[in-house]
C-alpha positions in Angstrom: 91.0 -27.6 -82.0 93.0 -24.5 -81.1 94.9 -24.2 -77.9 93.6 -21.2 -75.9 94.9 -19.1 -73.0 93.0 -16.9 -70.7 93.7 -13.3 -71.6 91.4 -11.5 -69.1 88.6 -12.0 -66.6 86.3 -9.1 -65.9 84.2 -9.6 -62.8 80.9 -7.8 -63.2 78.6 -6.5 -60.5 74.9 -6.0 -60.3 73.3 -6.2 -63.7 76.7 -6.2 -65.5 77.8 -9.7 -66.7 81.2 -11.1 -66.0 83.4 -12.0 -69.0 86.3 -14.3 -69.6 88.3 -13.6 -72.7 90.4 -16.4 -74.3 93.0 -16.0 -77.1 94.8 -18.5 -79.2 98.1 -19.5 -77.6 100.0 -19.5 -80.9 98.2 -17.3 -83.4 98.6 -17.7 -87.1 98.7 -14.5 -89.2 94.9 -14.5 -89.7 94.2 -15.4 -86.0 96.6 -12.8 -84.5 93.8 -10.4 -83.8 91.0 -12.6 -82.5 89.7 -13.0 -79.0 86.9 -15.3 -77.7 84.7 -13.6 -75.2 82.4 -15.8 -73.1 79.9 -14.3 -70.6 79.9 -16.0 -67.3 78.4 -15.4 -63.9 80.0 -13.3 -61.2 80.5 -16.3 -58.9 82.1 -18.3 -61.7 84.4 -15.4 -62.6 85.5 -15.1 -59.0 86.1 -18.9 -58.8 88.3 -18.8 -61.9 90.2 -15.8 -60.6 91.0 -17.5 -57.3 92.1 -20.5 -59.2 94.5 -18.5 -61.4 95.9 -16.6 -58.3 96.4 -19.9 -56.5 94.8 -18.4 -53.4 94.8 -20.9 -50.5 91.3 -22.0 -49.4 90.4 -23.6 -46.1 87.9 -26.1 -47.4 87.4 -27.6 -50.9 85.2 -25.7 -53.3 82.9 -27.5 -55.7 85.5 -27.6 -58.5 88.1 -28.9 -56.0 85.6 -31.6 -54.9 84.9 -32.7 -58.5 88.7 -33.0 -59.2 89.2 -35.0 -56.0 86.3 -37.4 -57.1 87.9 -37.8 -60.6 91.3 -38.6 -59.1 89.9 -40.9 -56.3 88.1 -42.9 -59.0 91.3 -43.4 -61.0 90.7 -40.7 -63.5 92.6 -37.8 -64.8 91.4 -34.6 -66.4 93.4 -34.2 -69.6 91.9 -31.1 -71.2 88.8 -29.0 -71.6 87.3 -27.9 -74.9 84.9 -25.2 -75.9 83.0 -27.2 -78.5 79.9 -25.3 -79.7 78.1 -22.0 -79.5 74.4 -21.6 -80.1 73.2 -18.0 -80.0 75.0 -16.6 -76.9 75.3 -20.0 -75.2 78.6 -21.8 -75.3 79.1 -25.5 -74.7 82.2 -27.2 -73.3 83.5 -30.7 -72.7 85.8 -32.3 -70.1 88.2 -34.9 -71.5 88.9 -37.5 -68.8 91.0 -40.6 -69.0 90.7 -43.6 -66.7 93.2 -46.1 -65.4 91.5 -48.7 -67.5 92.4 -46.8 -70.6 88.8 -45.7 -71.2 88.4 -42.1 -72.4 85.3 -40.1 -71.2 83.9 -36.9 -72.5 81.6 -35.0 -70.2 79.4 -32.1 -71.1 80.1 -28.9 -69.1 79.5 -25.2 -68.9 82.5 -23.3 -70.2 82.9 -21.6 -66.8 83.0 -24.9 -64.9 85.4 -26.4 -67.5 87.7 -23.5 -67.4 87.7 -23.4 -63.5 88.7 -27.1 -63.5 91.4 -26.5 -66.2 92.9 -23.6 -64.1 92.9 -25.7 -60.9 94.3 -28.8 -62.7 96.7 -26.9 -65.0 95.4 -28.6 -68.1 95.0 -27.1 -71.6 91.9 -25.3 -72.8 91.0 -25.8 -76.5 88.3 -24.2 -78.7 86.8 -25.7 -81.8 87.8 -23.8 -85.0 84.1 -23.4 -85.9 83.4 -21.8 -82.5 86.3 -19.3 -83.2 84.9 -18.5 -86.6 81.4 -17.9 -85.2 82.1 -16.2 -81.9 85.4 -14.3 -81.9 85.8 -10.6 -81.8 88.8 -8.6 -83.0 91.6 -7.7 -80.7 91.4 -4.0 -81.5 94.9 -3.3 -80.2 96.4 -6.0 -82.5 94.3 -4.7 -85.5 95.6 -1.1 -84.8 99.2 -2.5 -84.5 98.8 -4.3 -87.8 97.5 -1.2 -89.5 100.4 0.9 -88.2 102.9 -1.7 -89.4 101.2 -1.7 -92.8 101.3 2.1 -92.9 105.0 2.0 -92.0 105.7 -0.6 -94.7 103.9 1.6 -97.3 105.8 4.7 -96.1 109.1 2.8 -96.3 108.3 1.6 -99.8 107.5 5.2 -100.8 110.8 6.5 -99.4 112.8 3.8 -101.1 111.3 4.8 -104.5 112.2 8.4 -104.1 114.9 9.8 -106.3 116.7 13.2 -106.2 114.7 14.3 -109.2 111.5 14.1 -107.1 112.7 17.1 -105.1 113.4 19.5 -108.0 
């Protein structure tokens, strides 16, 4: 599993889908330029956004209610995981531990899992297979890497120049 952070949330309108973009928290060289885009509903995107902003709410929303139920029953949400992708459908799991020591994994939609993670402040993980199958390049990072490579090539070229090359 790879620890992920929320990079962006785009709230769509009308026929345009909303999107949440996750990125690896600590990227290895080969992971530096990847992003995991997940399409979600407008309502879900709004709920996640309000959770990130920490906006005060007068009454508990559904995700707040679920977290209250987990806590009142002696449980604790430890993390959420994006565990599979089939076509364009992603699958997530809630990892909950109980006072008895029992560990429970509950199937969830990624948008619900992420909304809970944001509210509870727990980590979001993605399975490495999901990352291999569903990531897209971070075009800014790819461009930055290309520029760095060009600068290295130019630096190597300049280092190899001799005065005779100019005569």
